[in-house]
Every structure is written in structure tokens, then in C-alpha cells.
KOLVEX-282257 format. One record per residue (C-alpha): residue number from 1; x, y, z. Coordinates in steps of 0.2 Angstrom, whole numbers, plus 5000, padded with zeros to 4 digits. Layout:
N
+-----+------+------+------+
| num |   px |   py |   pz |
+-----+------+------+------+
| NUM |    X |    Y |    Z |
...
+-----+------+------+------+
END
This chain:
404
+-----+------+------+------+
| num |   px |   py |   pz |
+-----+------+------+------+
|   1 | 5008 | 4764 | 5024 |
|   2 | 5010 | 4781 | 5016 |
|   3 | 5018 | 4795 | 5026 |
|   4 | 5009 | 4812 | 5023 |
|   5 | 5021 | 4826 | 5024 |
|   6 | 5016 | 4844 | 5027 |
|   7 | 5019 | 4854 | 5011 |
|   8 | 5031 | 4869 | 5012 |
|   9 | 5019 | 4881 | 5003 |
|  10 | 5001 | 4883 | 4999 |
|  11 | 4997 | 4893 | 4984 |
|  12 | 4980 | 4901 | 4986 |
|  13 | 4971 | 4907 | 4971 |
|  14 | 4955 | 4917 | 4972 |
|  15 | 4947 | 4917 | 4954 |
|  16 | 4933 | 4927 | 4947 |
|  17 | 4929 | 4928 | 4928 |
|  18 | 4948 | 4925 | 4926 |
|  19 | 4948 | 4918 | 4908 |
|  20 | 4959 | 4918 | 4898 |
|  21 | 4972 | 4925 | 4910 |
|  22 | 4970 | 4910 | 4921 |
|  23 | 4978 | 4899 | 4908 |
|  24 | 4995 | 4907 | 4910 |
|  25 | 4993 | 4909 | 4928 |
|  26 | 4991 | 4891 | 4931 |
|  27 | 5005 | 4887 | 4918 |
|  28 | 5016 | 4897 | 4929 |
|  29 | 5011 | 4887 | 4944 |
|  30 | 5015 | 4871 | 4935 |
|  31 | 5032 | 4877 | 4929 |
|  32 | 5038 | 4880 | 4947 |
|  33 | 5055 | 4873 | 4950 |
|  34 | 5051 | 4868 | 4968 |
|  35 | 5047 | 4850 | 4970 |
|  36 | 5028 | 4848 | 4967 |
|  37 | 5028 | 4837 | 4982 |
|  38 | 5033 | 4852 | 4992 |
|  39 | 5018 | 4862 | 4987 |
|  40 | 4999 | 4862 | 4986 |
|  41 | 4986 | 4873 | 4977 |
|  42 | 4969 | 4879 | 4984 |
|  43 | 4959 | 4888 | 4971 |
|  44 | 4942 | 4896 | 4975 |
|  45 | 4931 | 4900 | 4960 |
|  46 | 4920 | 4914 | 4966 |
|  47 | 4905 | 4911 | 4956 |
|  48 | 4912 | 4913 | 4939 |
|  49 | 4902 | 4911 | 4923 |
|  50 | 4916 | 4911 | 4910 |
|  51 | 4923 | 4894 | 4912 |
|  52 | 4935 | 4898 | 4926 |
|  53 | 4929 | 4885 | 4937 |
|  54 | 4929 | 4871 | 4924 |
|  55 | 4947 | 4876 | 4919 |
|  56 | 4952 | 4875 | 4937 |
|  57 | 4945 | 4857 | 4938 |
|  58 | 4954 | 4852 | 4922 |
|  59 | 4970 | 4858 | 4930 |
|  60 | 4967 | 4849 | 4946 |
|  61 | 4965 | 4833 | 4936 |
|  62 | 4982 | 4834 | 4927 |
|  63 | 4993 | 4845 | 4939 |
|  64 | 5009 | 4836 | 4947 |
|  65 | 5005 | 4844 | 4964 |
|  66 | 4989 | 4842 | 4975 |
|  67 | 4976 | 4854 | 4969 |
|  68 | 4959 | 4858 | 4978 |
|  69 | 4946 | 4867 | 4969 |
|  70 | 4932 | 4875 | 4979 |
|  71 | 4917 | 4883 | 4969 |
|  72 | 4906 | 4895 | 4978 |
|  73 | 4893 | 4909 | 4975 |
|  74 | 4901 | 4926 | 4971 |
|  75 | 4906 | 4935 | 4987 |
|  76 | 4909 | 4952 | 4979 |
|  77 | 4927 | 4954 | 4982 |
|  78 | 4944 | 4945 | 4985 |
|  79 | 4944 | 4944 | 5004 |
|  80 | 4931 | 4930 | 5004 |
|  81 | 4940 | 4918 | 4993 |
|  82 | 4957 | 4921 | 5001 |
|  83 | 4949 | 4918 | 5018 |
|  84 | 4942 | 4901 | 5012 |
|  85 | 4958 | 4896 | 5005 |
|  86 | 4968 | 4901 | 5020 |
|  87 | 4956 | 4890 | 5031 |
|  88 | 4960 | 4875 | 5020 |
|  89 | 4979 | 4878 | 5019 |
|  90 | 4991 | 4865 | 5026 |
|  91 | 5008 | 4872 | 5020 |
|  92 | 5021 | 4880 | 5032 |
|  93 | 5019 | 4895 | 5021 |
|  94 | 5005 | 4903 | 5010 |
|  95 | 5006 | 4913 | 4995 |
|  96 | 4992 | 4923 | 4988 |
|  97 | 4992 | 4922 | 4969 |
|  98 | 4979 | 4932 | 4959 |
|  99 | 4971 | 4922 | 4945 |
| 100 | 4976 | 4935 | 4931 |
| 101 | 4994 | 4936 | 4936 |
| 102 | 5009 | 4925 | 4935 |
| 103 | 5024 | 4918 | 4945 |
| 104 | 5042 | 4918 | 4939 |
| 105 | 5048 | 4899 | 4938 |
| 106 | 5059 | 4900 | 4953 |
| 107 | 5048 | 4911 | 4963 |
| 108 | 5042 | 4899 | 4976 |
| 109 | 5058 | 4890 | 4978 |
| 110 | 5068 | 4906 | 4981 |
| 111 | 5055 | 4913 | 4993 |
| 112 | 5053 | 4898 | 5004 |
| 113 | 5072 | 4896 | 5004 |
| 114 | 5074 | 4914 | 5009 |
| 115 | 5061 | 4912 | 5024 |
| 116 | 5069 | 4896 | 5030 |
| 117 | 5087 | 4903 | 5029 |
| 118 | 5083 | 4919 | 5039 |
| 119 | 5068 | 4913 | 5050 |
| 120 | 5058 | 4927 | 5043 |
| 121 | 5039 | 4927 | 5043 |
| 122 | 5035 | 4937 | 5027 |
| 123 | 5045 | 4937 | 5011 |
| 124 | 5043 | 4949 | 4997 |
| 125 | 5047 | 4944 | 4979 |
| 126 | 5052 | 4957 | 4966 |
| 127 | 5036 | 4962 | 4956 |
| 128 | 5037 | 4966 | 4937 |
| 129 | 5023 | 4973 | 4927 |
| 130 | 5015 | 4967 | 4911 |
| 131 | 5004 | 4982 | 4905 |
| 132 | 5004 | 4988 | 4923 |
| 133 | 5015 | 4999 | 4933 |
| 134 | 5022 | 4989 | 4948 |
| 135 | 5028 | 4996 | 4964 |
| 136 | 5047 | 5000 | 4963 |
| 137 | 5055 | 5008 | 4978 |
| 138 | 5058 | 4992 | 4988 |
| 139 | 5067 | 4982 | 4975 |
| 140 | 5084 | 4991 | 4976 |
| 141 | 5093 | 4977 | 4986 |
| 142 | 5090 | 4959 | 4992 |
| 143 | 5087 | 4960 | 5010 |
| 144 | 5089 | 4944 | 5021 |
| 145 | 5081 | 4953 | 5036 |
| 146 | 5072 | 4969 | 5038 |
| 147 | 5056 | 4977 | 5045 |
| 148 | 5043 | 4989 | 5040 |
| 149 | 5051 | 5004 | 5048 |
| 150 | 5068 | 5003 | 5040 |
| 151 | 5064 | 4999 | 5022 |
| 152 | 5051 | 5004 | 5009 |
| 153 | 5041 | 4989 | 5011 |
| 154 | 5026 | 4999 | 5018 |
| 155 | 5023 | 5005 | 5000 |
| 156 | 5019 | 4987 | 4994 |
| 157 | 5004 | 4981 | 5004 |
| 158 | 4996 | 4970 | 4991 |
| 159 | 4993 | 4952 | 4997 |
| 160 | 5005 | 4943 | 4984 |
| 161 | 5018 | 4939 | 4996 |
| 162 | 5024 | 4923 | 5006 |
| 163 | 5018 | 4922 | 5023 |
| 164 | 5022 | 4910 | 5037 |
| 165 | 5005 | 4902 | 5041 |
| 166 | 5009 | 4899 | 5059 |
| 167 | 5010 | 4918 | 5061 |
| 168 | 4993 | 4921 | 5053 |
| 169 | 4985 | 4907 | 5064 |
| 170 | 4993 | 4913 | 5080 |
| 171 | 4985 | 4930 | 5078 |
| 172 | 4969 | 4924 | 5069 |
| 173 | 4973 | 4935 | 5054 |
| 174 | 4961 | 4935 | 5040 |
| 175 | 4956 | 4948 | 5027 |
| 176 | 4943 | 4960 | 5032 |
| 177 | 4927 | 4956 | 5021 |
| 178 | 4919 | 4972 | 5026 |
| 179 | 4931 | 4982 | 5016 |
| 180 | 4928 | 4983 | 4997 |
| 181 | 4946 | 4991 | 4994 |
| 182 | 4962 | 4991 | 5004 |
| 183 | 4958 | 4974 | 5013 |
| 184 | 4975 | 4968 | 5007 |
| 185 | 4984 | 4983 | 5014 |
| 186 | 4976 | 4980 | 5031 |
| 187 | 4981 | 4962 | 5031 |
| 188 | 4999 | 4964 | 5025 |
| 189 | 5003 | 4979 | 5036 |
| 190 | 4997 | 4969 | 5051 |
| 191 | 5008 | 4954 | 5046 |
| 192 | 5023 | 4966 | 5044 |
| 193 | 5020 | 4973 | 5061 |
| 194 | 5018 | 4956 | 5069 |
| 195 | 5032 | 4947 | 5059 |
| 196 | 5048 | 4941 | 5066 |
| 197 | 5058 | 4949 | 5052 |
| 198 | 5054 | 4952 | 5033 |
| 199 | 5065 | 4947 | 5018 |
| 200 | 5065 | 4954 | 5001 |
| 201 | 5070 | 4945 | 4985 |
| 202 | 5075 | 4959 | 4974 |
| 203 | 5087 | 4950 | 4962 |
| 204 | 5074 | 4939 | 4953 |
| 205 | 5057 | 4943 | 4946 |
| 206 | 5045 | 4932 | 4957 |
| 207 | 5029 | 4940 | 4952 |
| 208 | 5021 | 4947 | 4936 |
| 209 | 5007 | 4959 | 4938 |
| 210 | 4997 | 4958 | 4923 |
| 211 | 4986 | 4972 | 4916 |
| 212 | 4970 | 4965 | 4909 |
| 213 | 4964 | 4973 | 4893 |
| 214 | 4946 | 4972 | 4900 |
| 215 | 4952 | 4982 | 4915 |
| 216 | 4945 | 4970 | 4927 |
| 217 | 4961 | 4969 | 4936 |
| 218 | 4958 | 4986 | 4943 |
| 219 | 4952 | 4987 | 4961 |
| 220 | 4933 | 4991 | 4961 |
| 221 | 4933 | 5010 | 4961 |
| 222 | 4915 | 5011 | 4967 |
| 223 | 4912 | 5026 | 4978 |
| 224 | 4926 | 5038 | 4984 |
| 225 | 4919 | 5034 | 5001 |
| 226 | 4927 | 5017 | 5000 |
| 227 | 4944 | 5025 | 4999 |
| 228 | 4941 | 5034 | 5015 |
| 229 | 4935 | 5018 | 5023 |
| 230 | 4952 | 5010 | 5018 |
| 231 | 4962 | 5025 | 5024 |
| 232 | 4952 | 5025 | 5041 |
| 233 | 4955 | 5006 | 5043 |
| 234 | 4973 | 5007 | 5040 |
| 235 | 4976 | 5022 | 5050 |
| 236 | 4967 | 5014 | 5065 |
| 237 | 4977 | 4998 | 5063 |
| 238 | 4994 | 5008 | 5063 |
| 239 | 4988 | 5018 | 5078 |
| 240 | 4982 | 5003 | 5088 |
| 241 | 4998 | 4993 | 5085 |
| 242 | 5012 | 5007 | 5085 |
| 243 | 5014 | 5020 | 5099 |
| 244 | 5014 | 5038 | 5094 |
| 245 | 5030 | 5045 | 5089 |
| 246 | 5043 | 5043 | 5074 |
| 247 | 5039 | 5025 | 5070 |
| 248 | 5020 | 5028 | 5069 |
| 249 | 5023 | 5044 | 5059 |
| 250 | 5034 | 5034 | 5047 |
| 251 | 5020 | 5021 | 5043 |
| 252 | 5006 | 5034 | 5043 |
| 253 | 5014 | 5041 | 5027 |
| 254 | 5007 | 5026 | 5018 |
| 255 | 4989 | 5030 | 5020 |
| 256 | 4990 | 5048 | 5019 |
| 257 | 5001 | 5048 | 5003 |
| 258 | 4993 | 5033 | 4994 |
| 259 | 4975 | 5033 | 5000 |
| 260 | 4970 | 5050 | 5006 |
| 261 | 4980 | 5062 | 4996 |
| 262 | 4973 | 5056 | 4979 |
| 263 | 4956 | 5061 | 4984 |
| 264 | 4962 | 5079 | 4984 |
| 265 | 4972 | 5078 | 4968 |
| 266 | 4966 | 5082 | 4950 |
| 267 | 4950 | 5072 | 4952 |
| 268 | 4945 | 5085 | 4965 |
| 269 | 4944 | 5098 | 4951 |
| 270 | 4930 | 5089 | 4943 |
| 271 | 4920 | 5084 | 4958 |
| 272 | 4904 | 5094 | 4961 |
| 273 | 4902 | 5105 | 4976 |
| 274 | 4893 | 5092 | 4986 |
| 275 | 4907 | 5079 | 4984 |
| 276 | 4920 | 5091 | 4988 |
| 277 | 4911 | 5095 | 5004 |
| 278 | 4908 | 5077 | 5008 |
| 279 | 4927 | 5073 | 5006 |
| 280 | 4932 | 5087 | 5018 |
| 281 | 4919 | 5080 | 5030 |
| 282 | 4926 | 5062 | 5029 |
| 283 | 4944 | 5068 | 5030 |
| 284 | 4941 | 5079 | 5045 |
| 285 | 4942 | 5066 | 5059 |
| 286 | 4956 | 5057 | 5051 |
| 287 | 4966 | 5074 | 5050 |
| 288 | 4962 | 5077 | 5068 |
| 289 | 4967 | 5060 | 5074 |
| 290 | 4982 | 5056 | 5064 |
| 291 | 4990 | 5071 | 5055 |
| 292 | 5005 | 5076 | 5065 |
| 293 | 5021 | 5087 | 5062 |
| 294 | 5031 | 5070 | 5060 |
| 295 | 5020 | 5065 | 5046 |
| 296 | 5020 | 5082 | 5038 |
| 297 | 5039 | 5083 | 5039 |
| 298 | 5041 | 5067 | 5029 |
| 299 | 5031 | 5074 | 5014 |
| 300 | 5035 | 5085 | 4999 |
| 301 | 5029 | 5103 | 5000 |
| 302 | 5015 | 5101 | 4988 |
| 303 | 5009 | 5086 | 4997 |
| 304 | 5010 | 5094 | 5014 |
| 305 | 5002 | 5110 | 5008 |
| 306 | 4987 | 5100 | 5001 |
| 307 | 4985 | 5090 | 5017 |
| 308 | 4987 | 5106 | 5028 |
| 309 | 4973 | 5114 | 5019 |
| 310 | 4962 | 5098 | 5021 |
| 311 | 4966 | 5099 | 5040 |
| 312 | 4962 | 5117 | 5040 |
| 313 | 4945 | 5114 | 5030 |
| 314 | 4950 | 5127 | 5017 |
| 315 | 4943 | 5119 | 5000 |
| 316 | 4943 | 5136 | 4991 |
| 317 | 4962 | 5137 | 4994 |
| 318 | 4965 | 5119 | 4989 |
| 319 | 4958 | 5121 | 4972 |
| 320 | 4971 | 5134 | 4967 |
| 321 | 4985 | 5122 | 4973 |
| 322 | 4978 | 5107 | 4964 |
| 323 | 4977 | 5117 | 4948 |
| 324 | 4995 | 5122 | 4950 |
| 325 | 5001 | 5104 | 4953 |
| 326 | 4990 | 5097 | 4939 |
| 327 | 4999 | 5109 | 4927 |
| 328 | 5015 | 5101 | 4933 |
| 329 | 5023 | 5118 | 4935 |
| 330 | 5039 | 5120 | 4944 |
| 331 | 5037 | 5130 | 4960 |
| 332 | 5049 | 5144 | 4961 |
| 333 | 5062 | 5143 | 4976 |
| 334 | 5066 | 5157 | 4988 |
| 335 | 5082 | 5154 | 4998 |
| 336 | 5084 | 5163 | 5015 |
| 337 | 5094 | 5163 | 5030 |
| 338 | 5110 | 5161 | 5020 |
| 339 | 5103 | 5147 | 5010 |
| 340 | 5098 | 5135 | 5025 |
| 341 | 5080 | 5138 | 5021 |
| 342 | 5071 | 5134 | 5004 |
| 343 | 5053 | 5140 | 5002 |
| 344 | 5044 | 5133 | 4987 |
| 345 | 5032 | 5146 | 4980 |
| 346 | 5016 | 5137 | 4978 |
| 347 | 4999 | 5146 | 4977 |
| 348 | 4995 | 5157 | 4993 |
| 349 | 5013 | 5158 | 4999 |
| 350 | 5014 | 5173 | 5011 |
| 351 | 4996 | 5178 | 5006 |
| 352 | 4989 | 5188 | 5021 |
| 353 | 4971 | 5183 | 5016 |
| 354 | 4976 | 5164 | 5016 |
| 355 | 4986 | 5165 | 5032 |
| 356 | 4996 | 5149 | 5028 |
| 357 | 5012 | 5149 | 5039 |
| 358 | 5028 | 5150 | 5029 |
| 359 | 5034 | 5134 | 5037 |
| 360 | 5021 | 5124 | 5027 |
| 361 | 5031 | 5129 | 5011 |
| 362 | 5048 | 5125 | 5019 |
| 363 | 5056 | 5111 | 5009 |
| 364 | 5064 | 5098 | 5019 |
| 365 | 5082 | 5093 | 5015 |
| 366 | 5079 | 5079 | 5003 |
| 367 | 5068 | 5091 | 4992 |
| 368 | 5079 | 5106 | 4995 |
| 369 | 5095 | 5098 | 4989 |
| 370 | 5088 | 5101 | 4971 |
| 371 | 5091 | 5119 | 4972 |
| 372 | 5107 | 5128 | 4969 |
| 373 | 5113 | 5138 | 4984 |
| 374 | 5105 | 5127 | 4997 |
| 375 | 5116 | 5124 | 5013 |
| 376 | 5110 | 5109 | 5023 |
| 377 | 5119 | 5113 | 5039 |
| 378 | 5106 | 5116 | 5052 |
| 379 | 5091 | 5116 | 5040 |
| 380 | 5084 | 5100 | 5046 |
| 381 | 5083 | 5105 | 5064 |
| 382 | 5075 | 5122 | 5058 |
| 383 | 5062 | 5112 | 5049 |
| 384 | 5058 | 5102 | 5065 |
| 385 | 5056 | 5118 | 5075 |
| 386 | 5046 | 5126 | 5061 |
| 387 | 5033 | 5112 | 5061 |
| 388 | 5031 | 5113 | 5079 |
| 389 | 5027 | 5131 | 5078 |
| 390 | 5013 | 5127 | 5065 |
| 391 | 5006 | 5115 | 5078 |
| 392 | 5005 | 5129 | 5091 |
| 393 | 4997 | 5140 | 5079 |
| 394 | 4983 | 5129 | 5074 |
| 395 | 4966 | 5130 | 5083 |
| 396 | 4965 | 5120 | 5099 |
| 397 | 4983 | 5117 | 5098 |
| 398 | 4981 | 5102 | 5087 |
| 399 | 4991 | 5100 | 5071 |
| 400 | 4976 | 5093 | 5062 |
| 401 | 4962 | 5103 | 5071 |
| 402 | 4950 | 5111 | 5058 |
| 403 | 4946 | 5129 | 5058 |
| 404 | 4930 | 5134 | 5065 |
+-----+------+------+------+
END
């Protein structure tokens, strides 16, 4: 009688029009140093017409580990195939591998060992880019156990991580198929928040993010409204799961900085008036609900200034700031109060017509340290007081309340 043992890890591959990149992707799976008996592969062909499905079936016939191939009509995005694969997975852990990317040979062995050693529910393996720029700030040090509040892992919310399947099943976690972009951010942030610890493997390249020459690796850009949908969903998730305060503000940096702020960057200069107006309308409820002094304090001056103008519904002032930032000009610094305050002179600084509080231009210590003559003593506490003053000055007493 054959004893069927549970695999340690299920590799889930959602594939659409993935040739010829799929060849190297699957070769990297076959080259894993983990015992093939300890893993399984579930590959979902999402209606490809380029031979992707046929190649997956050929791989299944020759692979040393169990491979299940599911072929389905195109679902329109990565969430559907990932959810199908997750529903079929038997491993203690699951790893989501994109069909045009690759694993380092020891990736699965190292990540499973890391999770088992520390009892953690999510493991991040170092990502390197091939014709793409990967996230970098979280790979400074291997961490046996950390969390989303005390590390930079909030800046990598892609799905290519090792997740303990019991965690996902306990909370009924699946990818949101109603989102066309940012669905992996929502899933991964929830996993971070629910996890009993997160590990980071920073001393070995576990994952290679491959830039396709045809550009199809890029998330479907579609309408800018999709980005607001993504920001709205992630902000709501964070607000629902984390009480108001420093911890929530720490996480809110991610959607404000990565998802929302780019809508008010250089692209804003080329948007027509209707699009600019619509972006401000879409941003207004998000600013009112989630823009706080704690979030503002954690940003650089030009980031804070742009979002302040969005909160105040001042697109005409924002244009000047975006032009200045796009030109990569260095803002002049004004040191006051014996060097404990550094103001950065971006457009409309101390303009009576604009009426923007000085405190919006006040550099927090991390940014201020770059300027000679800055004295850090007492500056941080002053910045906190200054941002509270801004809050009192805004309409209706709300930090993000829009001007009438």
C-alpha cells in the first residue's frame, strides 16, 4: 500500500501567453534542490493561444514532481488562475510563481526551511531583476522573524512569496477578482497582518523578476481609475484591520506613496482638464478618510506638499509643484530657530495668495540631516506640533478636509 504524504510546498503558476518565457520558468522549477517528492506544481493556463497550455502538459509528462495542468477560458487577470490553483493546492505552503519569471535553484528549500525553523506564516525571498527593477529596501538583512510594522516589507506586496496554506484557509483568503490591478497587494497585506510572524531571506536570490521584451509583464494599465480602485481597497483593508494611530499611519504610507501619489506626478501635467478634475474627485474621499498628520510626517516635503494640495483640492497650485519636481530641481533650504527647523522652498512657499502653512514645507529629521547647519535636537517634536497645527487650520478640523 502506497502512503501518500502531504507535499511541503505547492507551486502555483498562472500562465497566459507565456511563451517563450515559460520554458525558463519551468526549467527553474525542475532545477529546485528541494526533493521533488516534497513539492507539487499546479499550473493554470488562462486561455492562451501561443502554445502555453501544450508546453505545460509536456512538462507535466516529464517532470520529476507531480504536476497538475488546468486549462480554462481567459479570466482577464491573474486573480482567477491563482484562486483556482489555491483551491487545488495540497502543500503545507504555497508559492505563487509568475510564468515569465524564475526561481533561484535553492529558493523553495531555503524558504520552507526558514518557515519551519521560525514557525512563520509568510516568507519573502530576495528578488532580483532581469530587465526590470525589483523592490530593494527590504533586502538589507535576513530576518528570522519580523512583522509588517517594524520592517520595509510593506513595500513589496506582490504575490511571489511563500505562504502557509493553513493561514490562508483559516481566513478564507483569496485574490479579489473584481480588482484589475493591486489584487496581490490586498492579498499580501492581509497575509502580513494575519501572520504569526514573517521571515525574510535576504542572502540568496530566490526570485528573478523578468522584464519581457513585449512588455506584457507590466500590470494592465487600463484606466487611471483602476489605480484609485486599488488604493481605495488597500486603504480600506488597512483601516478595517488596524486601529487608528501610529501603526495604521505606518502602513498607509504604502498606498499613498506607491498607488495614489503617482497619479499626481509628471503624468498629471499631460492629463487634460477633465481627467485632472476627475482625479481630484476620486482622491477627495480617500484624503478625507485616511490622510492624517501621522502619514504626512512620514513623507518627504515634496510628497507631503503634493498630497496636501490634493487634500485641499488645489489643482492649480499642484501643477507648479509637479513641474518643479519633474525638473529634478533641488529645493533651497531655509534654516530657522537656530538650525532646528529646515524649510524646503518648493513652489508657493510663504505665498499669501496660496495660503499653504509653513509647516507643510518643514523637513522632518531624516530629510533635514542632508543640510549643513541643521540641529536635530527638539526638531522632531517641533514637527509633530507643527503638523497638529495644520490639522486645526484645515476646514472642518479635518486634516484631509477639502476646501469649499
